[in-house]
C-alpha positions in Angstrom: 38.0 -41.1 32.7 35.5 -40.1 30.1 33.1 -37.9 31.9 36.6 -35.9 33.3 37.8 -35.6 29.3 34.2 -34.2 28.4 34.3 -32.2 32.0 37.7 -30.3 30.6 36.6 -30.1 27.1 33.5 -27.9 28.2 36.1 -25.7 30.6 38.2 -25.2 28.1 35.4 -24.1 25.3 34.2 -21.7 27.8 37.3 -20.0 28.9 38.5 -19.7 25.1 34.9 -18.2 24.2 35.3 -14.2 23.3 33.9 -12.4 26.0 31.3 -10.0 25.4 32.5 -6.3 25.4 30.7 -4.1 28.4 28.3 -1.8 26.6 26.0 1.2 28.4 23.4 3.5 27.0 22.6 6.4 29.3 19.9 8.8 28.2 19.4 9.3 24.2 18.2 13.3 23.5 14.4 13.6 22.4 12.7 16.7 20.8 9.6 17.4 19.5 8.9 13.6 20.7 6.1 11.9 22.4 9.1 10.2 24.4 11.8 11.7 26.8 15.3 11.0 26.6 15.0 8.4 29.5 12.4 6.3 27.4 14.3 7.1 24.0 17.5 5.5 25.6 15.8 2.4 27.1 14.3 1.4 23.6 17.7 1.8 22.4 19.1 -0.4 25.1 16.8 -3.0 24.5 16.9 -3.3 21.2 21.0 -3.4 21.2 20.4 -6.1 23.8 18.5 -7.6 21.3 21.6 -8.2 19.1 23.4 -10.2 21.2 26.0 -8.6 20.7 27.5 -6.9 23.6 27.3 -7.2 27.2 24.5 -4.6 27.7 24.6 -2.8 31.3 20.9 -2.9 32.6 19.1 0.1 33.1 18.7 -0.2 36.9 23.1 -1.1 37.2 23.6 1.7 35.2 21.0 4.0 37.6 23.5 1.9 40.9 26.5 2.8 39.3 25.9 6.3 38.8 24.9 7.3 41.9 27.9 5.0 43.6 30.0 7.1 41.4 28.4 10.3 41.9 28.1 11.1 38.0 25.2 13.0 36.6 24.3 11.9 33.4 21.3 13.6 33.0 22.4 16.0 30.2 25.5 13.4 29.0 25.2 13.5 24.9 28.4 14.1 23.6 31.6 12.4 23.2 33.4 14.1 26.5 31.0 13.1 28.6 29.9 10.0 27.3 33.8 8.8 27.8 34.4 10.6 30.9 31.4 8.6 32.6 32.4 5.3 30.8 35.6 5.2 32.5 33.9 6.2 35.9 31.2 2.9 35.3 34.1 0.9 33.9 32.3 0.5 30.6 34.1 -0.5 27.2 31.7 0.8 24.8 29.2 3.9 25.2 26.1 4.5 23.1 25.1 8.2 22.7 23.2 10.1 20.2 19.7 12.1 19.5 16.3 11.9 17.9 14.8 15.0 16.8 12.1 16.1 14.8 12.4 18.6 11.9 8.8 18.9 9.9 8.0 16.1 8.1 10.9 14.4 9.2 12.2 12.5 12.0 16.3 12.6 12.0 18.2 9.6 14.4 22.0 10.2 14.9 23.6 7.4 17.2 27.6 7.2 18.0 29.2 4.0 19.5 32.3 5.2 21.3 35.4 3.4 22.5 35.9 4.5 26.1 39.8 3.3 25.9 40.6 5.1 23.2 38.3 8.1 23.4 37.1 7.7 19.5 34.1 7.5 17.9 33.5 4.3 16.1 30.6 4.7 14.3 28.7 7.3 13.5 24.6 6.5 12.5 22.3 9.5 11.0 19.6 8.9 9.2 16.0 10.6 8.1 12.7 8.8 9.0 8.9 9.6 8.2 7.5 11.8 11.1 5.6 8.8 12.5 6.1 9.3 16.4 3.6 6.1 17.2 6.5 4.2 15.0 9.6 5.4 17.1 10.1 1.5 18.8 10.3 0.6 14.8 12.6 3.4 13.9 14.6 2.9 16.8 15.1 -0.9 15.7 15.8 0.0 12.2 19.0 2.4 13.0 20.4 0.1 16.0 20.6 -2.6 13.7 21.9 -0.3 10.6 24.6 1.0 13.1 25.7 -2.7 13.8 25.4 -3.9 10.3 22.3 -5.9 10.7 19.7 -6.5 7.5 16.4 -5.5 7.9 13.3 -5.9 7.0 12.9 -3.9 3.1 9.5 -3.8 3.3 9.8 -1.9 6.7 12.6 0.6 5.9 10.6 1.7 3.0 7.5 1.9 4.8 9.2 4.4 7.0 11.1 6.2 4.8 9.8 6.5 1.8 7.2 9.5 1.7 5.6 8.3 -1.8 5.3 4.6 -0.9 1.5 3.3 -1.6 -0.5 4.0 1.7 -0.4 1.9 4.6 -1.1 1.7 8.1 3.0 2.8 9.1 3.6 5.7 6.6 -0.1 6.9 6.9 -1.2 6.4 10.2 -4.2 8.6 10.5 -6.0 6.6 7.7 -6.5 3.0 6.8 -6.1 3.2 3.4 -5.4 4.2 0.2 -8.3 5.9 -1.1 -8.3 6.7 -5.0 -12.2 8.4 -4.6 -11.6 10.6 -8.2 -12.6 10.8 -11.9 -12.2 8.2 -14.3 -12.1 8.5 -18.0 -11.2 5.4 -20.8 -12.7 4.0 -23.0 -14.6 0.8 -23.7 -14.8 -1.4 -26.8 -17.6 -4.4 -27.9 -17.5 -7.4 -29.7 -19.5 -9.7 -30.9 -23.3 -9.7 -32.0 -23.6 -6.4 -30.0 -20.6 -4.7 -32.4 -22.9 -5.2 -35.2 -26.1 -3.8 -33.5 -23.9 -0.7 -32.6 -23.2 0.1 -36.3 -25.9 -1.7 -38.1 -28.2 1.1 -39.7 -31.5 2.3 -37.4 -34.1 0.7 -40.0 -32.6 -2.6 -38.4 -32.2 -1.4 -34.8 -29.0 -0.5 -35.0 -27.1 2.8 -33.5 -25.4 3.7 -36.5 -22.3 4.3 -34.6 -18.7 4.9 -36.7 -17.1 2.0 -34.9 -18.0 -0.4 -32.0 -16.0 1.9 -29.2 -16.9 4.5 -26.8 -15.2 7.0 -24.7 -16.5 7.0 -21.0 -15.9 9.3 -18.4 -17.3 9.4 -14.8 -16.7 9.5 -10.9 -15.5 6.7 -8.6 -16.5 6.7 -4.7 -14.7 4.2 -2.8 -15.1 2.9 0.7 -12.9 0.4 2.6 -14.5 -2.1 4.8 -11.9 -4.3 5.8 -8.2 -3.6 5.8 -5.4 -6.8 7.5 -2.0 -7.1 6.5 -0.8 -5.7 3.2 -4.7 -6.2 1.8 -7.9 -4.1 2.1 -11.3 -4.9 1.1 -12.9 -2.2 -0.8 -16.4 -1.1 -2.0 -16.0 1.1 -5.1 -19.6 3.3 -6.7 -18.6 4.3 -10.5 -21.1 6.3 -12.3 -20.4 7.0 -15.6 -21.4 8.6 -19.0 -20.5 6.7 -22.1 -20.8 7.5 -26.0 -20.9 11.2 -26.3 -17.8 11.6 -28.9 -20.5 9.7 -31.2 -23.6 11.8 -30.3 -25.0 9.0 -27.9 -25.3 9.6 -23.9 -25.4 6.1 -22.4 -25.3 6.4 -18.6 -23.6 3.3 -16.6 -23.5 2.4 -12.8 -21.4 -0.3 -11.5 -20.5 -1.5 -8.0 -17.4 -3.2 -7.5 -16.3 -5.6 -4.5 -12.6 -6.2 -4.1 -9.0 -6.6 -2.9 -6.6 -4.2 -3.4 -2.6 -5.1 -2.3 -1.2 -1.9 -0.2 2.0 -2.6 -0.9 2.3 -2.4 -4.9 -1.2 -0.9 -5.7 -2.6 -4.2 -7.5 -5.9 -4.8 -7.4 -8.9 -7.0 -8.5 -13.1 -6.5 -8.6 -15.8 -8.0 -9.3 -19.3 -6.7 -9.5 -22.5 -5.6 -11.4 -22.9 -2.9 -13.7 -26.4 -1.1 -14.9 -27.3 0.7 -17.9 -30.5 1.9 -19.7 -30.8 0.4 -22.8 -33.5 -0.2 -25.7 -34.4 -3.4 -26.2 -36.8 -5.6 -28.0 -38.6 -8.9 -28.8 -37.9 -10.5 -31.8 -35.5 -13.1 -33.8 -33.2 -13.8 -36.7 -34.6 -14.8 -39.8 -33.1 -17.3 -42.2 -32.1 -14.0 -43.9 -29.7 -13.3 -41.1 -31.9 -10.2 -40.7 -33.3 -9.1 -37.5 -37.5 -8.9 -37.3 -39.5 -7.5 -34.4 -42.4 -9.8 -33.1 -45.6 -8.1 -33.8 -44.0 -5.0 -35.7 -41.6 -6.0 -39.1 -43.3 -7.7 -42.1 -41.7 -11.1 -42.6 -41.0 -11.9 -46.2 -42.6 -15.4 -47.1 -39.6 -17.3 -48.1 -38.0 -16.2 -44.1 -38.4 -18.7 -41.7 -38.3 -17.3 -38.2 -35.6 -18.4 -35.7 -35.9 -18.6 -32.0 -37.6 -15.5 -30.4 -34.7 -13.6 -27.9 -34.8 -9.9 -26.1 -31.6 -8.1 -27.9 -30.6 -4.4 -28.2 -32.8 -2.2 -30.3 -32.8 1.3 -30.8 -36.3 1.3 -31.7 -37.2 -0.3 -28.7 -38.4 0.0 -25.0 -36.2 1.8 -22.7 -35.3 -0.7 -19.8 -32.4 -1.0 -17.1 -30.1 -3.6 -17.6 -27.3 -5.6 -16.2 -24.2 -7.2 -16.5 -21.3 -8.6 -14.3 -17.7 -7.1 -14.6 -14.0 -8.5 -13.8 -11.9 -6.1 -13.7 -7.8 -5.8 -12.7 -5.7 -2.7 -12.1 -2.8 -0.9 -10.8 -2.4 2.1 -9.0 0.9 4.4 -9.8 2.3 7.1 -7.5 4.0 10.4 -8.7 4.7 12.4 -6.1 1.5 13.1 -4.0 -0.5 12.1 -7.3 -2.1 8.6 -7.5 -2.7 7.2 -10.9 -4.9 4.0 -11.1 -5.1 2.3 -14.3 -7.7 -0.6 -14.6 -8.5 -3.0 -17.1 -12.1 -4.6 -17.1 -14.3 -7.5 -19.2 -18.0 -7.5 -19.4 -19.5 -11.0 -20.7 -22.8 -10.8 -22.2 -25.4 -13.1 -24.3 -24.8 -10.4 -27.3 -21.0 -10.5 -27.2 -18.4 -8.9 -24.2 -17.4 -5.8 -23.5 -13.8 -4.9 -22.7 -12.2 -1.6 -21.9 -9.3 0.6 -19.9 -9.5 3.5 -17.7 -7.6 5.8 -15.6 -7.7 8.4 -12.8 -5.8 10.4 -10.6 -6.0 11.9 -7.2 -3.7 13.5 -4.7 -2.9 11.4 -1.4 -4.7 13.8 1.7 -2.7 15.5 4.3 -2.6 14.6 7.7 
């Protein structure tokens, strides 16, 4: 008896379940695309079938019904033709439309037609970037929006925003956002090195007005890995500092970093090399700097530990330091504006600075 009740309940539930309306997709007009109307129509049919909201007529059944009813639907794109065809094949809903290329955009137009009332229930029109290789994604977004379904915001942005940060979708001919271009900014000094820079030359200093220098140079950038929303980069940055204070200090920096192509954030580390004058000596008990075997040491001064430090009277050498940098790229039209901040620790203090640059997005 219990089994009989369960069976009756199941049958009743199935009978009361709302029957899906039949929906048929014929060809979708395609202009300037690498796919023909039949292929585009098949893609639209597949995406609607994924929604599981209609009883979508199989493409082979569509062909059979059209032949059976002697209907030629080759150029059936308008409402009148779609309504007549829908009545002939007994479909409750019909989908028609077009996908056309205009200059830098792909325009998608879709219409949902009720065959019984002969009325257009919904109309969808949207412009996308001219990305023919992403046609399936464009159709997926269009179909879901036609029926009020949500789409991933990131995907919609990549397909529709011309000035979004480059990625493999909206810039398919390039794998990265390349920020090679001029750089300029300021570097500041703190700790012992800041005192050396402003000290008099008879104390091995450089007699600068303040421990900060203007910089300018160029960044050469190369990508060696791209996965998801991240790119791994090598950056080579020759710079010249100090000409605002009658000095010329060349530097060369190699950075290895990661950039998020979605939001433009970047992190990088690497060595920096520059030419400096250094001398071997010590700080005496009177806090003054003395070079070994050169400067005269007063009798009442006790020598300190021997070290090597920057000295404007010393020998020219190449010095290496370690750089930690973070940055973010801003967009204004086709213009990229990278802004970076960096920190350089050292035994004689530390350096810190800010730089910015610019370049234009290359045309495809």
